[in-house]
C-alpha positions as CSV (number, residue, x, y, z in Angstrom):
1,M,-20.4,-1.5,-28.7
2,H,-22.9,-1.9,-25.8
3,K,-22.7,-5.9,-26.3
4,E,-18.9,-5.8,-26.3
5,L,-18.8,-3.7,-23.2
6,V,-21.2,-6.1,-21.3
7,K,-19.0,-9.1,-22.5
8,I,-15.8,-7.4,-21.1
9,N,-17.5,-6.7,-17.7
10,E,-18.6,-10.1,-17.5
11,R,-15.1,-11.3,-18.1
12,Y,-13.8,-9.1,-15.3
13,Q,-16.5,-10.2,-12.9
14,Q,-15.7,-13.8,-13.5
15,E,-12.0,-13.6,-13.5
16,S,-12.0,-11.6,-10.3
17,A,-14.2,-13.9,-8.4
18,V,-10.9,-15.2,-6.6
19,L,-10.6,-11.8,-5.1
20,Q,-14.0,-12.3,-3.3
21,Q,-12.9,-15.7,-2.0
22,V,-10.0,-13.8,-0.5
23,R,-12.4,-11.3,1.1
24,D,-14.5,-14.1,2.5
25,E,-11.4,-15.8,4.1
26,V,-10.2,-12.6,5.7
27,A,-13.6,-12.0,7.1
28,K,-13.2,-15.2,9.0
29,V,-10.8,-13.4,11.3
30,I,-11.0,-9.5,10.8
31,I,-14.1,-7.7,11.6
32,G,-14.8,-4.5,9.9
33,Q,-11.8,-2.7,8.5
34,E,-13.4,-3.3,4.8
35,D,-11.5,-0.3,3.6
36,L,-8.3,-1.6,4.6
37,I,-8.8,-4.9,3.1
38,E,-9.8,-3.4,-0.1
39,S,-6.9,-1.3,-0.3
40,L,-4.4,-4.2,0.5
41,L,-6.1,-6.4,-2.2
42,L,-5.8,-3.2,-4.5
43,A,-2.2,-2.9,-3.9
44,L,-1.8,-6.7,-4.7
45,L,-3.4,-6.2,-7.9
46,C,-1.5,-3.0,-8.8
47,N,2.0,-4.1,-7.7
48,G,2.3,-1.3,-5.1
49,H,3.6,-1.1,-1.6
50,V,1.5,-0.1,1.3
51,L,2.1,2.1,4.5
52,I,-0.3,1.5,7.2
53,E,-0.6,3.9,10.2
54,G,-2.7,3.6,13.2
55,I,-2.2,3.4,17.0
56,P,-1.5,-0.1,18.4
57,G,-4.2,-2.5,18.8
58,L,-6.2,-1.9,15.5
59,A,-5.4,-5.2,13.9
60,K,-3.0,-3.8,11.3
61,T,-0.5,-6.6,11.8
62,L,-3.3,-9.2,11.9
63,A,-4.9,-8.0,8.8
64,V,-1.5,-8.2,6.8
65,T,-0.7,-11.7,8.2
66,T,-4.3,-13.0,7.3
67,L,-4.3,-11.6,3.9
68,A,-0.8,-13.4,3.4
69,Q,-2.2,-16.7,4.6
70,T,-4.8,-16.6,1.8
71,L,-2.1,-16.7,-0.7
72,H,0.1,-19.6,-2.0
73,A,3.2,-17.2,-1.7
74,G,6.1,-16.8,0.5
75,F,5.7,-14.6,3.6
76,N,7.9,-12.9,6.2
77,R,7.2,-10.8,9.1
78,I,10.1,-8.6,10.1
79,Q,9.7,-6.8,13.4
80,F,11.5,-3.3,13.2
81,T,13.3,-2.4,16.5
82,P,16.1,0.4,17.4
83,D,18.9,-2.2,17.2
84,L,18.0,-3.7,13.7
85,L,20.7,-3.5,11.2
86,P,20.5,-3.4,7.5
87,G,22.2,-6.7,7.1
88,D,19.5,-8.2,9.3
89,L,17.0,-7.2,6.7
90,I,18.7,-8.0,3.4
91,G,21.4,-10.3,4.4
92,T,25.2,-10.1,4.6
93,M,28.4,-11.9,3.5
94,I,29.4,-14.6,5.9
95,Y,33.1,-15.7,6.2
96,N,33.8,-19.5,5.9
97,P,37.1,-20.3,7.7
98,K,37.4,-23.6,6.1
99,T,37.3,-22.2,2.5
100,T,38.5,-18.9,3.4
101,E,36.0,-17.3,1.2
102,F,32.8,-15.2,1.8
103,T,29.4,-16.4,0.9
104,P,26.2,-14.4,0.7
105,H,23.5,-15.1,3.5
106,R,20.2,-13.9,2.2
107,G,17.9,-12.1,4.6
108,P,14.2,-12.3,5.4
109,I,13.5,-9.8,2.6
110,F,13.8,-12.7,0.1
111,S,10.0,-13.5,0.0
112,N,6.9,-12.6,-1.8
113,I,5.0,-10.7,0.8
114,I,7.1,-8.7,3.4
115,L,5.4,-7.5,6.5
116,A,7.7,-4.7,7.9
117,D,6.1,-4.3,11.3
118,E,6.4,-1.0,13.0
119,I,8.7,0.2,10.4
120,N,9.3,3.5,12.2
121,R,10.7,1.8,15.3
122,S,14.0,1.6,13.4
123,P,16.3,4.5,12.5
124,A,16.8,5.9,9.0
125,K,19.8,3.6,7.9
126,V,17.6,0.4,8.3
127,Q,14.4,2.1,6.7
128,S,16.6,3.1,3.7
129,A,17.7,-0.4,3.2
130,L,14.4,-1.1,1.9
131,L,14.7,1.5,-0.9
132,E,16.4,-0.6,-3.6
133,A,14.2,-3.6,-2.8
134,M,10.9,-1.6,-3.2
135,Q,11.9,0.4,-6.2
136,E,14.1,-2.0,-8.2
137,H,12.9,-5.4,-6.6
138,Q,16.5,-6.4,-6.1
139,V,19.0,-6.1,-3.3
140,S,22.7,-5.8,-3.2
141,I,24.9,-7.9,-1.0
142,G,28.5,-7.2,-1.0
143,D,29.3,-6.8,-4.8
144,Q,26.6,-9.0,-6.0
145,T,23.0,-8.1,-7.0
146,Y,20.2,-10.4,-6.4
147,K,16.7,-10.3,-7.9
148,L,13.9,-10.7,-5.6
149,D,11.0,-13.2,-6.2
150,E,7.9,-12.0,-7.9
151,P,5.4,-11.1,-6.9
152,F,7.2,-8.8,-4.2
153,L,5.1,-6.6,-2.0
154,V,6.0,-4.5,1.1
155,L,3.1,-4.1,3.5
156,A,4.6,-1.9,6.3
157,T,2.7,-0.9,9.5
158,Q,3.7,2.3,11.5
159,N,2.8,3.9,14.7
160,P,1.7,7.7,14.7
161,V,4.9,9.7,14.6
162,E,4.1,11.6,17.6
163,Q,4.4,8.5,19.7
164,E,7.6,8.0,21.9
165,G,10.3,5.8,20.3
166,T,9.5,6.5,16.6
167,Y,11.6,7.7,13.7
168,H,10.2,9.8,11.0
169,L,10.6,7.8,7.7
170,P,12.6,9.6,5.0
171,E,10.5,11.2,2.1
172,A,12.2,9.3,-0.6
173,Q,11.1,6.1,1.1
174,V,7.6,7.2,2.0
175,D,7.2,8.2,-2.0
176,R,7.8,4.7,-2.9
177,F,4.6,3.4,-1.2
178,M,1.6,3.5,-3.6
179,F,-0.7,3.9,-0.7
180,K,-0.6,5.3,2.8
181,L,-3.7,4.2,4.8
182,N,-5.0,5.4,8.1
183,V,-6.6,2.9,10.5
184,V,-9.3,4.1,12.6
185,Y,-11.2,2.9,15.6
186,P,-14.1,0.3,15.0
187,S,-17.7,1.1,15.6
188,K,-19.4,0.1,18.7
189,D,-21.1,-2.7,17.1
190,E,-17.9,-3.9,15.2
191,E,-16.1,-3.8,18.7
192,H,-18.7,-5.9,20.1
193,R,-18.5,-8.6,17.4
194,I,-14.7,-8.4,18.0
195,L,-15.1,-8.8,21.7
196,K,-17.3,-12.0,21.1
197,R,-14.9,-13.5,18.7
198,M,-11.5,-12.5,20.3
199,G,-12.3,-12.4,23.9
200,K,-11.2,-16.0,24.6
201,T,-8.1,-17.7,25.8
202,K,-8.0,-19.6,22.6
203,V,-9.0,-18.2,19.1
204,D,-8.9,-20.0,15.7
205,L,-7.2,-17.7,13.4
206,S,-6.7,-20.1,10.6
207,V,-7.8,-19.3,7.0
208,N,-7.5,-21.1,3.7
209,A,-5.1,-20.3,0.9
210,V,-7.3,-19.5,-2.2
211,M,-5.2,-17.5,-4.5
212,E,-1.9,-18.8,-6.5
213,V,0.9,-16.8,-7.7
214,A,-0.3,-17.4,-11.1
215,D,-3.7,-15.8,-10.2
216,I,-2.0,-12.6,-9.2
217,T,0.1,-12.4,-12.3
218,R,-3.1,-13.1,-14.5
219,L,-5.1,-10.4,-12.6
220,R,-2.4,-7.8,-12.8
221,G,-2.3,-8.3,-16.6
222,M,-6.1,-7.6,-16.7
223,V,-5.5,-4.5,-14.7
224,D,-3.2,-3.1,-17.4
225,D,-6.0,-3.8,-20.0
226,V,-8.7,-1.7,-18.1
227,F,-9.7,1.0,-20.4
228,M,-9.2,4.8,-19.3
229,D,-10.5,7.6,-21.4
230,E,-8.1,10.3,-22.1
231,K,-10.3,12.8,-20.4
232,L,-9.6,10.8,-17.1
233,E,-6.0,11.0,-17.8
234,H,-6.1,14.8,-17.8
235,Y,-8.3,14.7,-14.7
236,I,-5.6,12.8,-13.0
237,L,-2.9,15.2,-14.3
238,D,-5.1,18.1,-13.0
239,L,-5.5,16.7,-9.6
240,V,-1.6,16.4,-9.2
241,Q,-0.9,19.7,-10.8
242,A,-3.4,21.2,-8.2
243,T,-1.1,20.1,-5.4
244,R,1.7,22.1,-7.0
245,D,-0.1,25.2,-8.4
246,P,-3.2,25.6,-6.3
247,A,-3.8,29.2,-7.5
248,H,-4.2,28.1,-11.0
249,F,-7.3,26.2,-10.1
250,G,-8.8,28.9,-7.9
251,L,-7.5,27.3,-4.5
252,D,-6.4,29.6,-1.7
253,C,-4.1,26.9,-0.2
254,A,-0.8,27.7,-1.9
255,D,0.8,29.1,1.3
256,L,-0.1,25.7,3.1
257,I,1.9,23.4,0.6
258,R,5.6,23.3,0.7
259,Y,5.9,20.7,-2.1
260,G,3.4,19.1,-4.3
261,A,2.9,15.6,-5.6
262,S,5.6,14.1,-7.8
263,P,5.1,12.4,-11.2
264,R,5.1,9.1,-9.4
265,A,1.6,10.3,-8.0
266,S,0.2,10.6,-11.4
267,I,1.4,7.1,-12.4
268,F,0.1,5.5,-9.1
269,L,-3.3,7.3,-9.5
270,A,-3.7,5.9,-13.0
271,V,-2.7,2.3,-12.0
272,A,-4.8,2.3,-8.8
273,S,-7.9,3.7,-10.7
274,R,-7.7,0.9,-13.1
275,G,-7.2,-1.5,-10.1
276,R,-10.3,-0.2,-8.4
277,A,-12.5,-0.5,-11.6
278,M,-11.5,-4.1,-11.7
279,L,-12.4,-4.7,-8.0
280,N,-15.8,-3.2,-8.8
281,G,-16.1,-5.5,-11.7
282,R,-15.6,-3.2,-14.5
283,G,-13.2,-3.1,-17.6
284,Y,-13.3,0.7,-17.8
285,V,-12.4,3.4,-15.3
286,V,-15.0,6.1,-14.2
287,P,-14.3,9.3,-12.3
288,Q,-15.4,8.0,-8.9
289,D,-12.7,5.2,-9.2
290,V,-10.1,8.2,-9.3
291,K,-11.7,9.9,-6.3
292,D,-11.8,6.6,-4.3
293,V,-8.1,6.1,-4.5
294,A,-6.9,9.7,-4.5
295,L,-6.6,10.3,-0.7
296,D,-4.8,7.0,-0.2
297,V,-2.3,7.8,-3.1
298,L,-1.7,11.5,-2.4
299,R,-2.0,12.1,1.5
300,H,1.7,11.1,2.0
301,R,3.0,12.9,-1.2
302,I,2.6,16.6,-0.3
303,L,4.7,18.4,2.3
304,L,2.9,21.1,4.2
305,T,4.4,24.3,5.5
306,Y,4.5,25.8,9.0
307,E,1.5,27.8,8.3
308,A,-0.6,24.6,7.7
309,A,0.7,23.4,11.1
310,A,-0.3,26.6,12.8
311,E,-3.8,26.5,11.3
312,E,-4.0,22.8,12.2
313,K,-4.6,21.7,8.6
314,S,-3.7,18.1,7.4
315,S,-2.9,17.0,4.1
316,E,-6.2,15.2,3.9
317,D,-8.0,18.7,4.5
318,I,-6.2,20.3,1.5
319,L,-6.7,17.2,-0.8
320,K,-10.4,17.1,0.0
321,Q,-10.5,20.8,-1.1
322,I,-8.8,19.8,-4.2
323,L,-11.0,17.0,-5.0
324,E,-14.1,19.2,-4.4
325,T,-12.6,22.1,-6.6
326,V,-11.0,20.5,-9.7
327,E,-13.4,19.9,-12.5
328,V,-14.6,16.3,-13.0
329,P,-14.9,15.2,-16.7
């Protein structure tokens, strides 16, 4: 059994070597932000969309565009603005006066990697236009439905909702993002290195494309094959249940949570934990894998009460309490 386990891990380490190549290429441009890059790679492996939040100037857009350049795949950046319309995103029917017929014009969403930049700068009707694409990997134009190319991944950036000119994303759409990532300031040392690299009038931001679409498909198949013990499955279920019924787990935060996480949270936690194991070169999941992805998967899936706001409690505060309390197998 031990020999088989060693052989499986060796295979995962060899097959995922291309991921290290991607990291190396991204590091040519992005300094620091290792957690952000790891999570973006994890989303690529797990076929999940990502919502990235942070104040302007923290290289959110640059990180996504650089990652996209390392892939031999289609990439479109869509700048969300207050005057953007759903048709500008998914496409529309165009009238041809010569043939007196309407023909579909496909929008920029027809690509593999979509950067929805500053997604909360557009109103809800535009944000909601992404729902069908994100969930079903298809869009409807007129009376026709069109499948999107695979892989299809939405990487959205947003400014903090407290900033002027932002629109709150509907809960139904936020729940479709596998991860919500919070980008923070770099350390002084990292910012010094950024200054040395970027503090010029001409900066080389080119990277090499090292990953093919076939690589993504193969690695995703391997993620599905990562072994997860049933005890860890119950651990994931307990974490999600604790957001719905905290008192059952001895937590005193029931009055701070309005709604707990949905079953989609359990699914994403399981998939992301398998992906994290693969990123670490393992063919099996350990409890730390679940803990490593829990905040990114759950922070946007629980709605807090006014009492939580009054006590200045965030979803992360509550989730950290849950992770410290729920028994680890």
